[in-house]
N, CA, C and O atoms as a printed pandas DataFrame, in Angstrom:
     atom_number atom_name residue_name chain_id  residue_number  x_coord  y_coord  z_coord
0              1         N          MET        A               1    0.747   -1.404    0.117
1              2        CA          MET        A               1   -0.070    0.150    0.018
2              3         C          MET        A               1    1.001    1.253    0.360
3              4         O          MET        A               1    1.870    1.391    1.220
4              5         N          GLU        A               2    0.398    2.182   -1.025
5              6        CA          GLU        A               2    1.260    3.520   -0.689
6              7         C          GLU        A               2    1.383    4.393   -0.011
7              8         O          GLU        A               2    0.250    4.614    0.416
8              9         N          ASP        A               3    2.131    5.172    0.453
9             10        CA          ASP        A               3    2.131    6.102    1.587
10            11         C          ASP        A               3    1.108    7.013    1.965
11            12         O          ASP        A               3    0.641    7.348    3.054
12            13         N          ARG        A               4    0.757    7.500    0.147
13            14        CA          ARG        A               4   -0.470    8.360    0.254
14            15         C          ARG        A               4   -2.126    7.693    0.653
15            16         O          ARG        A               4   -2.990    8.327    1.258
16            17         N          ILE        A               5   -2.303    5.881   -0.009
17            18        CA          ILE        A               5   -2.802    5.372    0.430
18            19         C          ILE        A               5   -3.209    5.532    2.524
19            20         O          ILE        A               5   -4.044    6.020    3.286
20            21         N          ARG        A               6   -2.310    4.967    2.537
21            22        CA          ARG        A               6   -1.865    4.511    4.150
22            23         C          ARG        A               6   -2.287    5.377    4.530
23            24         O          ARG        A               6   -3.348    5.066    5.071
24            25         N          PHE        A               7   -1.981    7.121    4.649
25            26        CA          PHE        A               7   -1.871    8.589    5.081
26            27         C          PHE        A               7   -3.613    8.516    5.042
27            28         O          PHE        A               7   -4.260    8.400    6.083
28            29         N          ALA        A               8   -4.232    8.598    3.730
29            30        CA          ALA        A               8   -5.570    8.655    3.627
30            31         C          ALA        A               8   -6.662    7.492    4.625
31            32         O          ALA        A               8   -7.853    7.589    4.921
32            33         N          LEU        A               9   -5.929    6.731    4.850
33            34        CA          LEU        A               9   -6.644    5.467    5.628
34            35         C          LEU        A               9   -6.669    5.515    6.838
35            36         O          LEU        A               9   -7.549    4.916    7.455
36            37         N          GLU        A              10   -5.307    6.543    7.734
37            38        CA          GLU        A              10   -5.186    6.335    8.838
38            39         C          GLU        A              10   -5.965    7.695    9.259
39            40         O          GLU        A              10   -6.459    7.842   10.378
40            41         N          LYS        A              11   -6.014    8.613    8.295
41            42        CA          LYS        A              11   -6.679   10.026    8.691
42            43         C          LYS        A              11   -8.664    9.248    9.054
43            44         O          LYS        A              11   -9.335    9.414   10.072
44            45         N          LEU        A              12   -9.077    8.379    7.651
45            46        CA          LEU        A              12  -10.491    8.076    7.998
46            47         C          LEU        A              12  -10.527    7.207    9.095
47            48         O          LEU        A              12  -11.619    7.052    9.641
48            49         N          LEU        A              13   -9.735    6.721    9.443
49            50        CA          LEU        A              13   -9.715    5.813   10.882
50            51         C          LEU        A              13   -9.858    6.497   12.167
51            52         O          LEU        A              13  -10.805    6.289   12.925
52            53         N          ASN        A              14   -8.773    7.428   12.436
53            54        CA          ASN        A              14   -9.127    8.691   13.358
54            55         C          ASN        A              14  -10.248    9.212   13.169
55            56         O          ASN        A              14  -10.489    9.691   14.277
56            57         N          ILE        A              15  -11.422    9.535   12.277
57            58        CA          ILE        A              15  -12.484   10.394   12.081
58            59         C          ILE        A              15  -13.274    9.073   12.371
59            60         O          ILE        A              15  -13.726    9.181   13.511
60            61         N          ALA        A              16  -13.565    8.096   11.924
61            62        CA          ALA        A              16  -14.474    7.255   12.511
62            63         C          ALA        A              16  -14.235    6.653   13.714
63            64         O          ALA        A              16  -14.770    5.550   13.830
64            65         N          HIS        A              17  -13.402    7.155   14.925
65            66        CA          HIS        A              17  -13.428    7.293   15.818
66            67         C          HIS        A              17  -14.463    8.094   16.771
67            68         O          HIS        A              17  -14.963    7.691   17.822
68            69         N          GLN        A              18  -14.620    9.145   16.221
69            70        CA          GLN        A              18  -15.193   10.608   16.798
70            71         C          GLN        A              18  -16.774   10.168   16.779
71            72         O          GLN        A              18  -17.186    9.338   15.969
72            73         N          ASP        A              19  -17.501   10.713   17.612
73            74        CA          ASP        A              19  -18.659   10.534   17.635
74            75         C          ASP        A              19  -19.175   11.895   17.629
75            76         O          ASP        A              19  -19.410   12.792   18.440
76            77         N          SER        A              20  -19.265   11.640   16.169
77            78        CA          SER        A              20  -20.051   12.601   14.887
78            79         C          SER        A              20  -20.928   12.122   14.010
79            80         O          SER        A              20  -21.200   10.922   13.964
80            81         N          GLY        A              21  -21.547   13.161   13.094
81            82        CA          GLY        A              21  -21.867   12.672   11.840
82            83         C          GLY        A              21  -21.267   12.098   10.790
83            84         O          GLY        A              21  -21.714   11.286    9.980
84            85         N          GLN        A              22  -19.964   12.714   10.902
85            86        CA          GLN        A              22  -18.929   12.881    9.720
86            87         C          GLN        A              22  -18.425   11.128   10.598
87            88         O          GLN        A              22  -18.828   10.063   10.132
88            89         N          GLY        A              23  -17.788   11.179   11.490
89            90        CA          GLY        A              23  -17.239   10.032   12.883
90            91         C          GLY        A              23  -18.157    8.631   11.670
91            92         O          GLY        A              23  -17.606    7.768   10.986
92            93         N          ARG        A              24  -19.561    8.907   11.818
93            94        CA          ARG        A              24  -20.705    7.624   11.938
94            95         C          ARG        A              24  -20.564    7.906   10.149
95            96         O          ARG        A              24  -20.807    6.826    9.611
96            97         N          ARG        A              25  -20.324    8.745    9.322
97            98        CA          ARG        A              25  -20.553    8.097    7.900
98            99         C          ARG        A              25  -19.078    8.018    7.659
99           100         O          ARG        A              25  -18.860    7.694    6.491
100          101         N          VAL        A              26  -18.084    8.187    8.301
101          102        CA          VAL        A              26  -16.313    7.300    7.911
102          103         C          VAL        A              26  -16.466    5.941    8.179
103          104         O          VAL        A              26  -15.926    4.984    7.623
104          105         N          ALA        A              27  -17.573    5.979    9.446
105          106        CA          ALA        A              27  -17.766    4.488   10.096
106          107         C          ALA        A              27  -17.939    3.839    9.304
107          108         O          ALA        A              27  -17.248    2.891    8.931
108          109         N          ASN        A              28  -19.361    4.415    8.701
109          110        CA          ASN        A              28  -20.087    3.687    7.375
110          111         C          ASN        A              28  -19.259    2.937    6.124
111          112         O          ASN        A              28  -19.245    1.740    5.835
112          113         N          PHE        A              29  -18.627    3.979    5.535
113          114        CA          PHE        A              29  -17.700    3.767    4.433
114          115         C          PHE        A              29  -16.428    2.383    4.800
115          116         O          PHE        A              29  -16.151    1.504    3.984
116          117         N          LEU        A              30  -15.877    2.487    6.054
117          118        CA          LEU        A              30  -14.937    1.939    6.476
118          119         C          LEU        A              30  -15.662    0.748    6.728
119          120         O          LEU        A              30  -14.941   -0.222    6.494
120          121         N          LEU        A              31  -16.889    0.401    7.142
121          122        CA          LEU        A              31  -17.272   -0.911    7.377
122          123         C          LEU        A              31  -18.210   -1.549    6.268
123          124         O          LEU        A              31  -18.625   -2.708    6.254
124          125         N          ALA        A              32  -18.435   -0.625    5.415
125          126        CA          ALA        A              32  -19.068   -1.444    4.076
126          127         C          ALA        A              32  -17.524   -2.175    3.258
127          128         O          ALA        A              32  -17.554   -3.192    2.564
128          129         N          TRP        A              33  -16.463   -1.485    3.516
129          130        CA          TRP        A              33  -15.087   -2.196    3.091
130          131         C          TRP        A              33  -14.797   -3.330    3.444
131          132         O          TRP        A              33  -14.534   -4.317    2.758
132          133         N          TRP        A              34  -14.861   -3.142    5.015
133          134        CA          TRP        A              34  -14.828   -4.372    5.549
134          135         C          TRP        A              34  -15.060   -5.757    5.580
135          136         O          TRP        A              34  -14.371   -6.769    5.453
136          137         N          ASN        A              35  -16.458   -5.444    5.826
137          138        CA          ASN        A              35  -17.812   -5.959    5.404
138          139         C          ASN        A              35  -19.291   -5.886    5.491
139          140         O          ASN        A              35  -20.188   -5.954    6.331
140          141         N          ALA        A              36  -19.072   -5.676    3.936
141          142        CA          ALA        A              36  -20.943   -4.643    4.146
142          143         C          ALA        A              36  -22.555   -5.670    4.389
143          144         O          ALA        A              36  -23.726   -5.366    4.616
144          145         N          GLU        A              37  -21.756   -7.058    4.178
145          146        CA          GLU        A              37  -23.141   -7.770    4.420
146          147         C          GLU        A              37  -23.242   -7.820    6.060
147          148         O          GLU        A              37  -24.276   -8.339    6.480
148          149         N          VAL        A              38  -22.444   -7.419    6.896
149          150        CA          VAL        A              38  -22.613   -7.583    7.929
150          151         C          VAL        A              38  -22.658   -6.187    8.606
151          152         O          VAL        A              38  -23.065   -5.994    9.751
152          153         N          HIS        A              39  -22.191   -5.245    7.763
153          154        CA          HIS        A              39  -22.394   -3.708    8.450
154          155         C          HIS        A              39  -22.747   -3.232    7.545
155          156         O          HIS        A              39  -21.626   -2.917    7.147
156          157         N          GLY        A              40  -23.417   -2.852    6.763
157          158        CA          GLY        A              40  -24.123   -2.593    5.564
158          159         C          GLY        A              40  -23.784   -1.686    4.956
159          160         O          GLY        A              40  -22.725   -1.328    5.471
160          161         N          GLY        A              41  -24.070   -0.920    3.976
161          162        CA          GLY        A              41  -23.068   -0.428    3.094
162          163         C          GLY        A              41  -23.056    1.097    3.189
163          164         O          GLY        A              41  -23.354    1.730    4.202
164          165         N          PHE        A              42  -22.679    1.610    2.028
165          166        CA          PHE        A              42  -22.137    2.908    2.133
166          167         C          PHE        A              42  -23.110    3.475    1.346
167          168         O          PHE        A              42  -23.399    2.743    0.400
168          169         N          ASP        A              43  -23.917    4.837    1.398
169          170        CA          ASP        A              43  -24.702    5.448    0.449
170          171         C          ASP        A              43  -23.770    6.469   -0.286
171          172         O          ASP        A              43  -23.331    7.436    0.335
172          173         N          LEU        A              44  -23.483    6.274   -1.524
173          174        CA          LEU        A              44  -22.359    7.588   -2.226
174          175         C          LEU        A              44  -23.164    9.046   -1.927
175          176         O          LEU        A              44  -22.705   10.019   -2.527
176          177         N          THR        A              45  -23.981    9.204   -1.308
177          178        CA          THR        A              45  -24.658   10.680   -0.998
178          179         C          THR        A              45  -24.128   11.051    0.329
179          180         O          THR        A              45  -24.473   12.170    0.710
180          181         N          GLU        A              46  -23.504   10.492    0.981
181          182        CA          GLU        A              46  -22.918   11.004    2.227
182          183         C          GLU        A              46  -22.146   11.698    1.605
183          184         O          GLU        A              46  -22.360   12.900    1.761
184          185         N          LEU        A              47  -21.310   11.444    0.942
185          186        CA          LEU        A              47  -20.092   11.890    0.572
186          187         C          LEU        A              47  -20.481   13.667    0.535
187          188         O          LEU        A              47  -19.718   14.600    0.787
188          189         N          ALA        A              48  -21.727   13.706    0.188
189          190        CA          ALA        A              48  -21.846   15.482    0.563
190          191         C          ALA        A              48  -22.344   16.081    1.769
191          192         O          ALA        A              48  -22.753   17.230    1.937
192          193         N          ASN        A              49  -22.240   15.038    2.664
193          194        CA          ASN        A              49  -22.311   15.379    3.896
194          195         C          ASN        A              49  -21.262   15.095    5.319
195          196         O          ASN        A              49  -21.596   14.964    6.496
196          197         N          VAL        A              50  -19.717   15.057    4.612
197          198        CA          VAL        A              50  -18.412   14.834    5.007
198          199         C          VAL        A              50  -17.732   16.018    4.707
199          200         O          VAL        A              50  -18.213   16.430    3.651
200          201         N          ASP        A              51  -16.805   16.818    5.124
201          202        CA          ASP        A              51  -15.983   17.797    4.743
202          203         C          ASP        A              51  -15.256   16.958    3.764
203          204         O          ASP        A              51  -15.167   15.736    3.643
204          205         N          ARG        A              52  -14.619   18.239    2.908
205          206        CA          ARG        A              52  -14.209   17.846    1.552
206          207         C          ARG        A              52  -13.147   16.647    1.433
207          208         O          ARG        A              52  -13.012   15.595    0.807
208          209         N          GLU        A              53  -12.302   17.606    2.634
209          210        CA          GLU        A              53  -11.028   17.096    2.793
210          211         C          GLU        A              53  -11.388   15.492    3.099
211          212         O          GLU        A              53  -10.881   14.589    2.432
212          213         N          VAL        A              54  -12.092   15.312    3.917
213          214        CA          VAL        A              54  -12.720   13.564    4.038
214          215         C          VAL        A              54  -13.170   12.828    2.951
215          216         O          VAL        A              54  -12.750   11.723    2.607
216          217         N          SER        A              55  -14.139   13.561    2.367
217          218        CA          SER        A              55  -14.692   12.893    1.013
218          219         C          SER        A              55  -13.434   12.665   -0.160
219          220         O          SER        A              55  -13.470   11.689   -0.910
220          221         N          GLU        A              56  -12.360   13.648   -0.219
221          222        CA          GLU        A              56  -11.113   12.878   -0.964
222          223         C          GLU        A              56  -10.211   11.895   -0.485
223          224         O          GLU        A              56   -9.596   11.126   -1.224
224          225         N          ASP        A              57  -10.123   11.920    0.863
225          226        CA          ASP        A              57   -9.677   10.678    1.597
226          227         C          ASP        A              57  -10.480    9.603    1.117
227          228         O          ASP        A              57  -10.067    8.511    0.725
228          229         N          MET        A              58  -11.556    9.963    1.173
229          230        CA          MET        A              58  -12.816    8.389    0.509
230          231         C          MET        A              58  -12.435    7.922   -0.992
231          232         O          MET        A              58  -12.323    6.754   -1.366
232          233         N          ALA        A              59  -12.293    8.872   -1.625
233          234        CA          ALA        A              59  -11.891    8.956   -2.983
234          235         C          ALA        A              59  -10.582    8.601   -3.208
235          236         O          ALA        A              59  -10.409    7.988   -4.262
236          237         N          THR        A              60   -9.618    8.799   -2.540
237          238        CA          THR        A              60   -8.599    8.182   -2.803
238          239         C          THR        A              60   -8.689    6.679   -2.375
239          240         O          THR        A              60   -8.186    5.950   -3.230
240          241         N          ILE        A              61   -9.167    6.041   -1.338
241          242        CA          ILE        A              61   -9.393    4.833   -0.857
242          243         C          ILE        A              61  -10.212    4.491   -1.843
243          244         O          ILE        A              61   -9.380    3.883   -2.516
244          245         N          PHE        A              62  -11.252    4.402   -2.488
245          246        CA          PHE        A              62  -12.009    4.098   -3.653
246          247         C          PHE        A              62  -11.499    3.895   -4.637
247          248         O          PHE        A              62  -11.517    2.717   -4.993
248          249         N          THR        A              63  -10.859    4.823   -5.481
249          250        CA          THR        A              63   -9.707    4.646   -6.578
250          251         C          THR        A              63   -8.833    3.456   -6.333
251          252         O          THR        A              63   -8.550    2.572   -7.141
252          253         N          TRP        A              64   -8.351    3.609   -4.762
253          254        CA          TRP        A              64   -7.362    2.334   -4.743
254          255         C          TRP        A              64   -7.804    1.177   -5.143
255          256         O          TRP        A              64   -7.505    0.383   -6.034
256          257         N          LEU        A              65   -8.854    1.262   -4.005
257          258        CA          LEU        A              65   -9.518   -0.204   -3.919
258          259         C          LEU        A              65   -9.899   -0.525   -5.784
259          260         O          LEU        A              65   -9.728   -1.728   -5.980
260          261         N          ALA        A              66  -10.244    0.043   -6.813
261          262        CA          ALA        A              66  -10.659    0.037   -7.837
262          263         C          ALA        A              66   -9.760   -0.669   -8.522
263          264         O          ALA        A              66  -10.073   -1.498   -9.376
264          265         N          ARG        A              67   -8.736   -0.421   -8.234
265          266        CA          ARG        A              67   -7.549   -0.965   -9.198
266          267         C          ARG        A              67   -7.071   -2.213   -8.809
267          268         O          ARG        A              67   -6.351   -2.793   -9.623
268          269         N          GLU        A              68   -7.266   -2.654   -7.944
269          270        CA          GLU        A              68   -6.696   -3.465   -7.088
270          271         C          GLU        A              68   -7.205   -5.158   -8.041
271          272         O          GLU        A              68   -7.839   -5.068   -9.092
272          273         N          GLU        A              69   -6.861   -6.360   -7.543
273          274        CA          GLU        A              69   -7.531   -7.264   -8.512
274          275         C          GLU        A              69   -8.418   -8.123   -7.076
275          276         O          GLU        A              69   -9.430   -8.823   -7.112
276          277         N          ASP        A              70   -7.789   -7.826   -6.219
277          278        CA          ASP        A              70   -8.530   -7.894   -4.755
278          279         C          ASP        A              70   -8.767   -7.212   -4.008
279          280         O          ASP        A              70   -7.855   -6.449   -3.687
280          281         N          VAL        A              71  -10.459   -7.033   -3.101
281          282        CA          VAL        A              71  -10.523   -6.400   -2.488
282          283         C          VAL        A              71  -10.590   -6.370   -1.198
283          284         O          VAL        A              71  -11.641   -6.344   -0.557
284          285         N          VAL        A              72   -9.282   -6.374   -0.664
285          286        CA          VAL        A              72   -9.304   -6.834    1.053
286          287         C          VAL        A              72   -8.912   -5.703    1.606
287          288         O          VAL        A              72   -8.212   -4.884    1.012
288          289         N          TYR        A              73   -9.255   -5.592    2.573
289          290        CA          TYR        A              73   -8.874   -4.448    3.916
290          291         C          TYR        A              73   -7.392   -5.562    4.522
291          292         O          TYR        A              73   -7.116   -6.752    4.673
292          293         N          PRO        A              74   -6.778   -4.162    4.704
293          294        CA          PRO        A              74   -5.148   -4.242    4.953
294          295         C          PRO        A              74   -5.169   -4.544    6.297
295          296         O          PRO        A              74   -5.437   -3.683    7.135
296          297         N          TYR        A              75   -4.750   -6.406    6.762
297          298        CA          TYR        A              75   -4.989   -6.329    8.291
298          299         C          TYR        A              75   -4.283   -6.200    9.080
299          300         O          TYR        A              75   -4.372   -6.952   10.051
300          301         N          GLU        A              76   -3.302   -5.237    9.038
301          302        CA          GLU        A              76   -2.215   -4.680    9.978
302          303         C          GLU        A              76   -3.321   -3.847   10.331
303          304         O          GLU        A              76   -2.429   -3.268   10.952
304          305         N          TYR        A              77   -4.461   -3.146   10.581
305          306        CA          TYR        A              77   -5.494   -2.234   10.823
306          307         C          TYR        A              77   -6.868   -3.232   11.290
307          308         O          TYR        A              77   -8.005   -2.769   11.195
308          309         N          ARG        A              78   -6.647   -4.504   11.749
309          310        CA          ARG        A              78   -7.768   -4.877   12.424
310          311         C          ARG        A              78   -8.397   -4.353   13.426
311          312         O          ARG        A              78   -9.563   -3.996   13.591
312          313         N          SER        A              79   -6.983   -4.355   14.413
313          314        CA          SER        A              79   -7.452   -3.553   15.671
314          315         C          SER        A              79   -8.236   -2.317   15.405
315          316         O          SER        A              79   -9.299   -1.926   15.887
316          317         N          GLU        A              80   -7.657   -1.942   14.757
317          318        CA          GLU        A              80   -8.395   -0.488   14.789
318          319         C          GLU        A              80   -9.841   -0.297   14.158
319          320         O          GLU        A              80  -10.744    0.382   14.645
320          321         N          ILE        A              81   -9.883   -1.052   12.940
321          322        CA          ILE        A              81  -11.082   -1.507   12.680
322          323         C          ILE        A              81  -12.375   -2.187   13.242
323          324         O          ILE        A              81  -13.468   -2.171   12.676
324          325         N          GLU        A              82  -12.027   -2.920   14.707
325          326        CA          GLU        A              82  -12.050   -3.530   15.468
326          327         C          GLU        A              82  -13.272   -3.070   17.099
327          328         O          GLU        A              82  -14.158   -3.551   17.805
328          329         N          GLN        A              83  -12.339   -1.672   16.873
329          330        CA          GLN        A              83  -12.292   -0.230   17.655
330          331         C          GLN        A              83  -13.917    0.266   16.717
331          332         O          GLN        A              83  -14.933    0.419   17.395
332          333         N          VAL        A              84  -13.963    0.418   15.581
333          334        CA          VAL        A              84  -14.593    1.169   14.640
334          335         C          VAL        A              84  -15.920    0.518   14.718
335          336         O          VAL        A              84  -16.946    1.199   14.739
336          337         N          ILE        A              85  -15.944   -1.139   14.775
337          338        CA          ILE        A              85  -17.027   -1.801   15.277
338          339         C          ILE        A              85  -17.907   -1.794   15.748
339          340         O          ILE        A              85  -19.124   -1.811   15.566
340          341         N          ALA        A              86  -16.597   -1.743   17.015
341          342        CA          ALA        A              86  -17.564   -1.564   18.812
342          343         C          ALA        A              86  -17.889   -0.339   19.057
343          344         O          ALA        A              86  -18.275   -0.212   20.218
344          345         N          ARG        A              87  -17.900    0.892   18.283
345          346        CA          ARG        A              87  -18.173    1.951   18.637
346          347         C          ARG        A              87  -19.289    1.760   17.835
347          348         O          ARG        A              87  -20.364    1.506   18.379
348          349         N          TRP        A              88  -19.184    1.859   16.356
349          350        CA          TRP        A              88  -20.697    1.998   15.669
350          351         C          TRP        A              88  -21.809    0.551   15.156
351          352         O          TRP        A              88  -22.961    0.571   14.720
352          353         N          ARG        A              89  -20.973   -0.485   15.408
353          354        CA          ARG        A              89  -22.079   -1.502   15.106
354          355         C          ARG        A              89  -21.630   -2.662   16.467
355          356         O          ARG        A              89  -21.013   -3.693   16.202
356          357         N          PRO        A              90  -22.007   -2.340   17.793
357          358        CA          PRO        A              90  -21.701   -3.268   18.803
358          359         C          PRO        A              90  -22.578   -4.312   18.804
359          360         O          PRO        A              90  -22.261   -5.481   19.025
360          361         N          GLN        A              91  -23.667   -3.918   18.561
361          362        CA          GLN        A              91  -24.559   -5.635   17.717
362          363         C          GLN        A              91  -23.632   -6.256   17.125
363          364         O          GLN        A              91  -23.817   -7.463   17.280
364          365         N          ALA        A              92  -22.852   -6.075   16.608
365          366        CA          ALA        A              92  -22.079   -7.175   15.581
366          367         C          ALA        A              92  -21.395   -8.054   16.032
367          368         O          ALA        A              92  -21.028   -7.723   17.159
368          369         N          ALA        A              93  -21.010   -9.041   15.740
369          370        CA          ALA        A              93  -19.734  -10.056   16.467
370          371         C          ALA        A              93  -18.669   -9.871   15.524
371          372         O          ALA        A              93  -18.698  -10.125   14.320
372          373         N          VAL        A              94  -17.777   -9.427   16.164
373          374        CA          VAL        A              94  -16.105   -9.059   15.039
374          375         C          VAL        A              94  -15.893  -10.571   14.373
375          376         O          VAL        A              94  -15.844  -11.581   15.076
376          377         N          GLU        A              95  -15.762  -10.592   12.793
377          378        CA          GLU        A              95  -15.244  -11.654   12.392
378          379         C          GLU        A              95  -14.205  -12.067   12.944
379          380         O          GLU        A              95  -13.677  -13.113   12.564
């Protein structure tokens, strides 16, 4: 993973930990990537409801994913995504 992708992901993870509407929207984006079947999808209209820099980070991740052969979550961030799941989807079991 390139540094710019990693940087965008880390910024998004930090926002997803925040108790705010923007944090919830970013969490929805990340959790849709992690496991949309379990955690739900991401409504693309939510891009209009986050700060421009945040939507650009989402676009960076989305573009990177579109170019990858396999859409997999970088498992070195598993503990952070588990924290996001615990915050935003406490009823969901961690896979």
